[in-house]
Backbone as XML, in Angstrom:
<?xml version="1.0"?>
<chain id="A" units="angstrom">
  <residue number="1" name="UNK">
    <atom name="N" x="20.524" y="-10.390" z="19.429"/>
    <atom name="CA" x="21.223" y="-9.945" z="18.243"/>
    <atom name="C" x="21.098" y="-8.432" z="18.107"/>
  </residue>
  <residue number="2" name="UNK">
    <atom name="N" x="22.219" y="-7.781" z="17.881"/>
    <atom name="CA" x="22.211" y="-6.336" z="17.698"/>
    <atom name="C" x="21.936" y="-6.008" z="16.236"/>
  </residue>
  <residue number="3" name="UNK">
    <atom name="N" x="21.235" y="-4.909" z="16.052"/>
    <atom name="CA" x="20.907" y="-4.433" z="14.718"/>
    <atom name="C" x="21.868" y="-3.299" z="14.385"/>
  </residue>
  <residue number="4" name="UNK">
    <atom name="N" x="22.417" y="-3.283" z="13.203"/>
    <atom name="CA" x="23.304" y="-2.205" z="12.792"/>
    <atom name="C" x="22.488" y="-0.927" z="12.589"/>
  </residue>
  <residue number="5" name="UNK">
    <atom name="N" x="23.030" y="0.200" z="13.039"/>
    <atom name="CA" x="22.359" y="1.487" z="12.912"/>
    <atom name="C" x="21.968" y="1.761" z="11.457"/>
  </residue>
  <residue number="6" name="UNK">
    <atom name="N" x="22.855" y="1.460" z="10.526"/>
    <atom name="CA" x="22.572" y="1.714" z="9.114"/>
    <atom name="C" x="21.381" y="0.886" z="8.632"/>
  </residue>
  <residue number="7" name="UNK">
    <atom name="N" x="21.274" y="-0.335" z="9.120"/>
    <atom name="CA" x="20.161" y="-1.189" z="8.722"/>
    <atom name="C" x="18.856" y="-0.672" z="9.324"/>
  </residue>
  <residue number="8" name="UNK">
    <atom name="N" x="18.925" y="-0.180" z="10.552"/>
    <atom name="CA" x="17.733" y="0.410" z="11.181"/>
    <atom name="C" x="17.267" y="1.623" z="10.378"/>
  </residue>
  <residue number="9" name="UNK">
    <atom name="N" x="18.206" y="2.444" z="9.934"/>
    <atom name="CA" x="17.859" y="3.606" z="9.110"/>
    <atom name="C" x="17.266" y="3.165" z="7.776"/>
  </residue>
  <residue number="10" name="UNK">
    <atom name="N" x="17.803" y="2.121" z="7.185"/>
    <atom name="CA" x="17.276" y="1.578" z="5.933"/>
    <atom name="C" x="15.822" y="1.145" z="6.128"/>
  </residue>
  <residue number="11" name="UNK">
    <atom name="N" x="15.546" y="0.427" z="7.207"/>
    <atom name="CA" x="14.180" y="-0.024" z="7.483"/>
    <atom name="C" x="13.252" y="1.174" z="7.640"/>
  </residue>
  <residue number="12" name="UNK">
    <atom name="N" x="13.687" y="2.187" z="8.372"/>
    <atom name="CA" x="12.840" y="3.359" z="8.608"/>
    <atom name="C" x="12.570" y="4.124" z="7.317"/>
  </residue>
  <residue number="13" name="UNK">
    <atom name="N" x="13.564" y="4.279" z="6.478"/>
    <atom name="CA" x="13.361" y="4.963" z="5.191"/>
    <atom name="C" x="12.407" y="4.149" z="4.324"/>
  </residue>
  <residue number="14" name="UNK">
    <atom name="N" x="12.566" y="2.839" z="4.315"/>
    <atom name="CA" x="11.646" y="1.981" z="3.567"/>
    <atom name="C" x="10.227" y="2.099" z="4.121"/>
  </residue>
  <residue number="15" name="UNK">
    <atom name="N" x="10.101" y="2.283" z="5.429"/>
    <atom name="CA" x="8.782" y="2.466" z="6.045"/>
    <atom name="C" x="8.124" y="3.748" z="5.530"/>
  </residue>
  <residue number="16" name="UNK">
    <atom name="N" x="8.907" y="4.821" z="5.433"/>
    <atom name="CA" x="8.370" y="6.076" z="4.886"/>
    <atom name="C" x="7.932" y="5.862" z="3.436"/>
  </residue>
  <residue number="17" name="UNK">
    <atom name="N" x="8.766" y="5.191" z="2.652"/>
    <atom name="CA" x="8.420" y="4.926" z="1.251"/>
    <atom name="C" x="7.165" y="4.072" z="1.150"/>
  </residue>
  <residue number="18" name="UNK">
    <atom name="N" x="7.052" y="3.073" z="2.009"/>
    <atom name="CA" x="5.870" y="2.217" z="2.026"/>
    <atom name="C" x="4.621" y="3.058" z="2.294"/>
  </residue>
  <residue number="19" name="UNK">
    <atom name="N" x="4.691" y="3.909" z="3.301"/>
    <atom name="CA" x="3.534" y="4.743" z="3.639"/>
    <atom name="C" x="3.197" y="5.710" z="2.511"/>
  </residue>
  <residue number="20" name="UNK">
    <atom name="N" x="4.220" y="6.273" z="1.870"/>
    <atom name="CA" x="3.991" y="7.225" z="0.775"/>
    <atom name="C" x="3.300" y="6.558" z="-0.412"/>
  </residue>
  <residue number="21" name="UNK">
    <atom name="N" x="3.516" y="5.268" z="-0.579"/>
    <atom name="CA" x="2.925" y="4.543" z="-1.702"/>
    <atom name="C" x="1.606" y="3.877" z="-1.343"/>
  </residue>
  <residue number="22" name="UNK">
    <atom name="N" x="1.205" y="3.960" z="-0.085"/>
    <atom name="CA" x="-0.006" y="3.312" z="0.385"/>
    <atom name="C" x="-0.981" y="4.403" z="0.828"/>
  </residue>
  <residue number="23" name="UNK">
    <atom name="N" x="-1.831" y="4.832" z="-0.096"/>
    <atom name="CA" x="-2.696" y="5.982" z="0.173"/>
    <atom name="C" x="-3.592" y="5.777" z="1.382"/>
  </residue>
  <residue number="24" name="UNK">
    <atom name="N" x="-4.000" y="4.551" z="1.628"/>
    <atom name="CA" x="-4.857" y="4.270" z="2.779"/>
    <atom name="C" x="-4.127" y="4.538" z="4.094"/>
  </residue>
  <residue number="25" name="UNK">
    <atom name="N" x="-2.893" y="4.105" z="4.185"/>
    <atom name="CA" x="-2.111" y="4.292" z="5.408"/>
    <atom name="C" x="-1.516" y="5.696" z="5.495"/>
  </residue>
  <residue number="26" name="UNK">
    <atom name="N" x="-1.268" y="6.318" z="4.352"/>
    <atom name="CA" x="-0.597" y="7.617" z="4.333"/>
    <atom name="C" x="-1.391" y="8.690" z="5.072"/>
  </residue>
  <residue number="27" name="UNK">
    <atom name="N" x="-2.692" y="8.739" z="4.877"/>
    <atom name="CA" x="-3.509" y="9.760" z="5.529"/>
    <atom name="C" x="-3.409" y="9.693" z="7.043"/>
  </residue>
  <residue number="28" name="UNK">
    <atom name="N" x="-3.526" y="8.496" z="7.585"/>
    <atom name="CA" x="-3.406" y="8.330" z="9.031"/>
    <atom name="C" x="-2.027" y="8.705" z="9.536"/>
  </residue>
  <residue number="29" name="UNK">
    <atom name="N" x="-1.013" y="8.333" z="8.773"/>
    <atom name="CA" x="0.354" y="8.652" z="9.171"/>
    <atom name="C" x="0.598" y="10.160" z="9.159"/>
  </residue>
  <residue number="30" name="UNK">
    <atom name="N" x="0.155" y="10.838" z="8.106"/>
    <atom name="CA" x="0.365" y="12.287" z="8.026"/>
    <atom name="C" x="-0.342" y="13.010" z="9.164"/>
  </residue>
  <residue number="31" name="UNK">
    <atom name="N" x="-1.541" y="12.546" z="9.495"/>
    <atom name="CA" x="-2.257" y="13.140" z="10.625"/>
    <atom name="C" x="-1.493" y="12.895" z="11.928"/>
  </residue>
  <residue number="32" name="UNK">
    <atom name="N" x="-0.975" y="11.682" z="12.096"/>
    <atom name="CA" x="-0.193" y="11.331" z="13.283"/>
    <atom name="C" x="1.069" y="12.198" z="13.376"/>
  </residue>
  <residue number="33" name="UNK">
    <atom name="N" x="1.750" y="12.376" z="12.231"/>
    <atom name="CA" x="3.004" y="13.119" z="12.205"/>
    <atom name="C" x="2.786" y="14.632" z="12.219"/>
  </residue>
  <residue number="34" name="UNK">
    <atom name="N" x="1.595" y="15.068" z="11.853"/>
    <atom name="CA" x="1.299" y="16.496" z="11.815"/>
    <atom name="C" x="1.986" y="17.223" z="10.676"/>
  </residue>
  <residue number="35" name="UNK">
    <atom name="N" x="2.146" y="16.527" z="9.550"/>
    <atom name="CA" x="2.777" y="17.140" z="8.376"/>
    <atom name="C" x="1.923" y="16.891" z="7.141"/>
  </residue>
  <residue number="36" name="UNK">
    <atom name="N" x="2.261" y="17.570" z="6.070"/>
    <atom name="CA" x="1.587" y="17.361" z="4.795"/>
    <atom name="C" x="2.442" y="16.520" z="3.874"/>
  </residue>
  <residue number="37" name="UNK">
    <atom name="N" x="1.857" y="16.028" z="2.784"/>
    <atom name="CA" x="2.602" y="15.179" z="1.845"/>
    <atom name="C" x="3.874" y="15.833" z="1.301"/>
  </residue>
  <residue number="38" name="UNK">
    <atom name="N" x="3.832" y="17.139" z="1.101"/>
    <atom name="CA" x="4.996" y="17.840" z="0.551"/>
    <atom name="C" x="6.168" y="17.872" z="1.530"/>
  </residue>
  <residue number="39" name="UNK">
    <atom name="N" x="5.898" y="17.630" z="2.809"/>
    <atom name="CA" x="6.946" y="17.689" z="3.832"/>
    <atom name="C" x="7.729" y="16.389" z="3.970"/>
  </residue>
  <residue number="40" name="UNK">
    <atom name="N" x="7.262" y="15.310" z="3.349"/>
    <atom name="CA" x="7.901" y="13.999" z="3.529"/>
    <atom name="C" x="9.364" y="13.995" z="3.101"/>
  </residue>
  <residue number="41" name="UNK">
    <atom name="N" x="9.651" y="14.598" z="1.959"/>
    <atom name="CA" x="11.018" y="14.548" z="1.422"/>
    <atom name="C" x="12.014" y="15.207" z="2.373"/>
  </residue>
  <residue number="42" name="UNK">
    <atom name="N" x="11.654" y="16.338" z="2.939"/>
    <atom name="CA" x="12.556" y="17.027" z="3.866"/>
    <atom name="C" x="12.628" y="16.300" z="5.202"/>
  </residue>
  <residue number="43" name="UNK">
    <atom name="N" x="11.516" y="15.766" z="5.649"/>
    <atom name="CA" x="11.464" y="15.138" z="6.974"/>
    <atom name="C" x="12.242" y="13.836" z="7.048"/>
  </residue>
  <residue number="44" name="UNK">
    <atom name="N" x="12.416" y="13.166" z="5.922"/>
    <atom name="CA" x="13.031" y="11.840" z="5.926"/>
    <atom name="C" x="14.486" y="11.860" z="6.419"/>
  </residue>
  <residue number="45" name="UNK">
    <atom name="N" x="15.117" y="13.021" z="6.422"/>
    <atom name="CA" x="16.502" y="13.103" z="6.897"/>
    <atom name="C" x="16.594" y="13.271" z="8.418"/>
  </residue>
  <residue number="46" name="UNK">
    <atom name="N" x="15.464" y="13.407" z="9.080"/>
    <atom name="CA" x="15.448" y="13.615" z="10.527"/>
    <atom name="C" x="15.327" y="12.283" z="11.274"/>
  </residue>
  <residue number="47" name="UNK">
    <atom name="N" x="16.278" y="11.977" z="12.161"/>
    <atom name="CA" x="16.170" y="10.747" z="12.951"/>
    <atom name="C" x="14.884" y="10.700" z="13.774"/>
  </residue>
  <residue number="48" name="UNK">
    <atom name="N" x="14.444" y="11.845" z="14.259"/>
    <atom name="CA" x="13.207" y="11.893" z="15.042"/>
    <atom name="C" x="12.000" y="11.544" z="14.177"/>
  </residue>
  <residue number="49" name="UNK">
    <atom name="N" x="12.001" y="12.014" z="12.941"/>
    <atom name="CA" x="10.905" y="11.691" z="12.024"/>
    <atom name="C" x="10.904" y="10.196" z="11.703"/>
  </residue>
  <residue number="50" name="UNK">
    <atom name="N" x="12.080" y="9.639" z="11.450"/>
    <atom name="CA" x="12.172" y="8.200" z="11.176"/>
    <atom name="C" x="11.698" y="7.395" z="12.383"/>
  </residue>
  <residue number="51" name="UNK">
    <atom name="N" x="12.053" y="7.856" z="13.578"/>
    <atom name="CA" x="11.577" y="7.199" z="14.801"/>
    <atom name="C" x="10.056" y="7.254" z="14.867"/>
  </residue>
  <residue number="52" name="UNK">
    <atom name="N" x="9.487" y="8.405" z="14.555"/>
    <atom name="CA" x="8.039" y="8.563" z="14.565"/>
    <atom name="C" x="7.350" y="7.686" z="13.542"/>
  </residue>
  <residue number="53" name="UNK">
    <atom name="N" x="8.011" y="7.487" z="12.414"/>
    <atom name="CA" x="7.454" y="6.607" z="11.380"/>
    <atom name="C" x="7.327" y="5.188" z="11.912"/>
  </residue>
  <residue number="54" name="UNK">
    <atom name="N" x="8.366" y="4.710" z="12.564"/>
    <atom name="CA" x="8.322" y="3.360" z="13.135"/>
    <atom name="C" x="7.331" y="3.298" z="14.294"/>
  </residue>
  <residue number="55" name="UNK">
    <atom name="N" x="7.240" y="4.375" z="15.076"/>
    <atom name="CA" x="6.235" y="4.428" z="16.147"/>
    <atom name="C" x="4.836" y="4.255" z="15.569"/>
  </residue>
  <residue number="56" name="UNK">
    <atom name="N" x="4.558" y="4.977" z="14.478"/>
    <atom name="CA" x="3.242" y="4.888" z="13.853"/>
    <atom name="C" x="2.952" y="3.453" z="13.408"/>
  </residue>
  <residue number="57" name="UNK">
    <atom name="N" x="3.940" y="2.832" z="12.808"/>
    <atom name="CA" x="3.739" y="1.454" z="12.355"/>
    <atom name="C" x="3.419" y="0.533" z="13.524"/>
  </residue>
  <residue number="58" name="UNK">
    <atom name="N" x="4.046" y="0.773" z="14.650"/>
    <atom name="CA" x="3.835" y="-0.109" z="15.801"/>
    <atom name="C" x="2.471" y="0.104" z="16.462"/>
  </residue>
  <residue number="59" name="UNK">
    <atom name="N" x="1.831" y="1.247" z="16.213"/>
    <atom name="CA" x="0.494" y="1.448" z="16.791"/>
    <atom name="C" x="-0.612" y="1.034" z="15.833"/>
  </residue>
  <residue number="60" name="UNK">
    <atom name="N" x="-0.270" y="0.828" z="14.556"/>
    <atom name="CA" x="-1.265" y="0.378" z="13.577"/>
    <atom name="C" x="-0.861" y="-1.018" z="13.106"/>
  </residue>
  <residue number="61" name="UNK">
    <atom name="N" x="-1.420" y="-2.026" z="13.771"/>
    <atom name="CA" x="-0.988" y="-3.407" z="13.540"/>
    <atom name="C" x="-1.124" y="-3.838" z="12.084"/>
  </residue>
  <residue number="62" name="UNK">
    <atom name="N" x="-2.189" y="-3.434" z="11.414"/>
    <atom name="CA" x="-2.364" y="-3.863" z="10.020"/>
    <atom name="C" x="-1.261" y="-3.285" z="9.135"/>
  </residue>
  <residue number="63" name="UNK">
    <atom name="N" x="-0.881" y="-2.045" z="9.382"/>
    <atom name="CA" x="0.206" y="-1.423" z="8.624"/>
    <atom name="C" x="1.522" y="-2.122" z="8.956"/>
  </residue>
  <residue number="64" name="UNK">
    <atom name="N" x="1.761" y="-2.366" z="10.234"/>
    <atom name="CA" x="2.986" y="-3.045" z="10.660"/>
    <atom name="C" x="3.125" y="-4.405" z="9.995"/>
  </residue>
  <residue number="65" name="UNK">
    <atom name="N" x="2.061" y="-5.185" z="10.027"/>
    <atom name="CA" x="2.132" y="-6.538" z="9.461"/>
    <atom name="C" x="2.306" y="-6.509" z="7.951"/>
  </residue>
  <residue number="66" name="UNK">
    <atom name="N" x="1.606" y="-5.602" z="7.275"/>
    <atom name="CA" x="1.744" y="-5.513" z="5.814"/>
    <atom name="C" x="3.145" y="-5.053" z="5.428"/>
  </residue>
  <residue number="67" name="UNK">
    <atom name="N" x="3.666" y="-4.058" z="6.122"/>
    <atom name="CA" x="5.022" y="-3.585" z="5.839"/>
    <atom name="C" x="6.040" y="-4.687" z="6.122"/>
  </residue>
  <residue number="68" name="UNK">
    <atom name="N" x="5.891" y="-5.361" z="7.245"/>
    <atom name="CA" x="6.815" y="-6.448" z="7.587"/>
    <atom name="C" x="6.830" y="-7.518" z="6.502"/>
  </residue>
  <residue number="69" name="UNK">
    <atom name="N" x="5.641" y="-7.898" z="6.048"/>
    <atom name="CA" x="5.559" y="-8.904" z="4.965"/>
    <atom name="C" x="6.228" y="-8.386" z="3.697"/>
  </residue>
  <residue number="70" name="UNK">
    <atom name="N" x="5.986" y="-7.131" z="3.362"/>
    <atom name="CA" x="6.550" y="-6.582" z="2.117"/>
    <atom name="C" x="8.076" y="-6.528" z="2.156"/>
  </residue>
  <residue number="71" name="UNK">
    <atom name="N" x="8.630" y="-6.386" z="3.355"/>
    <atom name="CA" x="10.091" y="-6.325" z="3.519"/>
    <atom name="C" x="10.695" y="-7.682" z="3.881"/>
  </residue>
  <residue number="72" name="UNK">
    <atom name="N" x="9.828" y="-8.684" z="4.049"/>
    <atom name="CA" x="10.265" y="-10.004" z="4.488"/>
    <atom name="C" x="11.007" y="-9.926" z="5.820"/>
  </residue>
  <residue number="73" name="UNK">
    <atom name="N" x="10.412" y="-9.169" z="6.749"/>
    <atom name="CA" x="10.928" y="-9.008" z="8.099"/>
    <atom name="C" x="9.872" y="-9.467" z="9.080"/>
  </residue>
  <residue number="74" name="UNK">
    <atom name="N" x="10.278" y="-9.695" z="10.301"/>
    <atom name="CA" x="9.298" y="-9.958" z="11.346"/>
    <atom name="C" x="8.919" y="-8.617" z="11.972"/>
  </residue>
  <residue number="75" name="UNK">
    <atom name="N" x="7.734" y="-8.517" z="12.553"/>
    <atom name="CA" x="7.385" y="-7.277" z="13.256"/>
    <atom name="C" x="8.403" y="-6.924" z="14.344"/>
  </residue>
  <residue number="76" name="UNK">
    <atom name="N" x="9.028" y="-7.931" z="14.952"/>
    <atom name="CA" x="10.035" y="-7.685" z="15.973"/>
    <atom name="C" x="11.251" y="-6.946" z="15.399"/>
  </residue>
  <residue number="77" name="UNK">
    <atom name="N" x="11.549" y="-7.163" z="14.112"/>
    <atom name="CA" x="12.644" y="-6.431" z="13.479"/>
    <atom name="C" x="12.346" y="-4.938" z="13.423"/>
  </residue>
  <residue number="78" name="UNK">
    <atom name="N" x="11.071" y="-4.585" z="13.249"/>
    <atom name="CA" x="10.679" y="-3.181" z="13.216"/>
    <atom name="C" x="10.874" y="-2.581" z="14.617"/>
  </residue>
  <residue number="79" name="UNK">
    <atom name="N" x="10.500" y="-3.338" z="15.642"/>
    <atom name="CA" x="10.683" y="-2.882" z="17.023"/>
    <atom name="C" x="12.172" y="-2.696" z="17.312"/>
  </residue>
  <residue number="80" name="UNK">
    <atom name="N" x="12.994" y="-3.625" z="16.898"/>
    <atom name="CA" x="14.440" y="-3.500" z="17.101"/>
    <atom name="C" x="14.981" y="-2.267" z="16.383"/>
  </residue>
  <residue number="81" name="UNK">
    <atom name="N" x="14.506" y="-2.026" z="15.169"/>
    <atom name="CA" x="14.947" y="-0.844" z="14.428"/>
    <atom name="C" x="14.568" y="0.423" z="15.189"/>
  </residue>
  <residue number="82" name="UNK">
    <atom name="N" x="13.368" y="0.448" z="15.762"/>
    <atom name="CA" x="12.917" y="1.634" z="16.506"/>
    <atom name="C" x="13.830" y="1.931" z="17.682"/>
  </residue>
  <residue number="83" name="UNK">
    <atom name="N" x="14.376" y="0.904" z="18.302"/>
    <atom name="CA" x="15.252" y="1.098" z="19.452"/>
    <atom name="C" x="16.577" y="1.772" z="19.092"/>
  </residue>
  <residue number="84" name="UNK">
    <atom name="N" x="16.847" y="1.904" z="17.811"/>
    <atom name="CA" x="18.081" y="2.543" z="17.355"/>
    <atom name="C" x="17.939" y="4.059" z="17.181"/>
  </residue>
  <residue number="85" name="UNK">
    <atom name="N" x="16.760" y="4.579" z="17.436"/>
    <atom name="CA" x="16.497" y="5.997" z="17.202"/>
    <atom name="C" x="16.233" y="6.737" z="18.506"/>
  </residue>
  <residue number="86" name="UNK">
    <atom name="N" x="16.351" y="8.067" z="18.465"/>
    <atom name="CA" x="16.100" y="8.875" z="19.656"/>
    <atom name="C" x="14.700" y="8.634" z="20.228"/>
  </residue>
  <residue number="87" name="UNK">
    <atom name="N" x="14.623" y="8.710" z="21.561"/>
    <atom name="CA" x="13.343" y="8.586" z="22.234"/>
    <atom name="C" x="12.869" y="7.170" z="22.469"/>
  </residue>
  <residue number="88" name="UNK">
    <atom name="N" x="13.715" y="6.196" z="22.210"/>
    <atom name="CA" x="13.311" y="4.788" z="22.374"/>
    <atom name="C" x="13.300" y="4.409" z="23.843"/>
  </residue>
  <residue number="89" name="UNK">
    <atom name="N" x="12.285" y="3.633" z="24.198"/>
    <atom name="CA" x="12.219" y="3.048" z="25.538"/>
    <atom name="C" x="12.579" y="1.580" z="25.395"/>
  </residue>
  <residue number="90" name="UNK">
    <atom name="N" x="13.538" y="1.136" z="26.144"/>
    <atom name="CA" x="13.906" y="-0.273" z="26.071"/>
    <atom name="C" x="15.385" y="-0.454" z="25.918"/>
  </residue>
  <residue number="91" name="UNK">
    <atom name="N" x="15.758" y="-1.683" z="25.760"/>
    <atom name="CA" x="17.163" y="-2.044" z="25.660"/>
    <atom name="C" x="17.736" y="-1.569" z="24.325"/>
  </residue>
  <residue number="92" name="UNK">
    <atom name="N" x="18.899" y="-0.965" z="24.381"/>
    <atom name="CA" x="19.580" y="-0.498" z="23.174"/>
    <atom name="C" x="20.122" y="-1.707" z="22.418"/>
  </residue>
  <residue number="93" name="UNK">
    <atom name="N" x="19.721" y="-1.884" z="21.185"/>
    <atom name="CA" x="20.110" y="-3.083" z="20.439"/>
    <atom name="C" x="20.887" y="-2.768" z="19.167"/>
  </residue>
  <residue number="94" name="UNK">
    <atom name="N" x="21.372" y="-1.544" z="19.050"/>
    <atom name="CA" x="22.093" y="-1.166" z="17.824"/>
    <atom name="C" x="23.596" y="-1.272" z="18.003"/>
  </residue>
  <residue number="95" name="UNK">
    <atom name="N" x="24.225" y="-1.559" z="16.912"/>
    <atom name="CA" x="25.687" y="-1.518" z="16.886"/>
    <atom name="C" x="26.087" y="-0.422" z="15.905"/>
  </residue>
  <residue number="96" name="UNK">
    <atom name="N" x="27.220" y="0.166" z="16.163"/>
    <atom name="CA" x="27.738" y="1.283" z="15.383"/>
    <atom name="C" x="27.620" y="1.067" z="13.952"/>
  </residue>
</chain>
């Protein structure tokens, strides 16, 4: 099943919002991304930043599982969303 690009972007933006509201996960994410809290609003418009957000979720299983549950998605949906962004390794699964 192909994932629509717009839906992948929606998931990634929700991932940023989830991290911003989860102080425990936010610190690790900001360190991973190399930015400060004030930079989140500007960075969210960058496809590369959204890709990095999903990358971070995929390396921190507890964050991935909690976010997936909160969105009522499977972790595989997050992986599919990541494939819609620049720098993805794997089969392209997005539709226009």
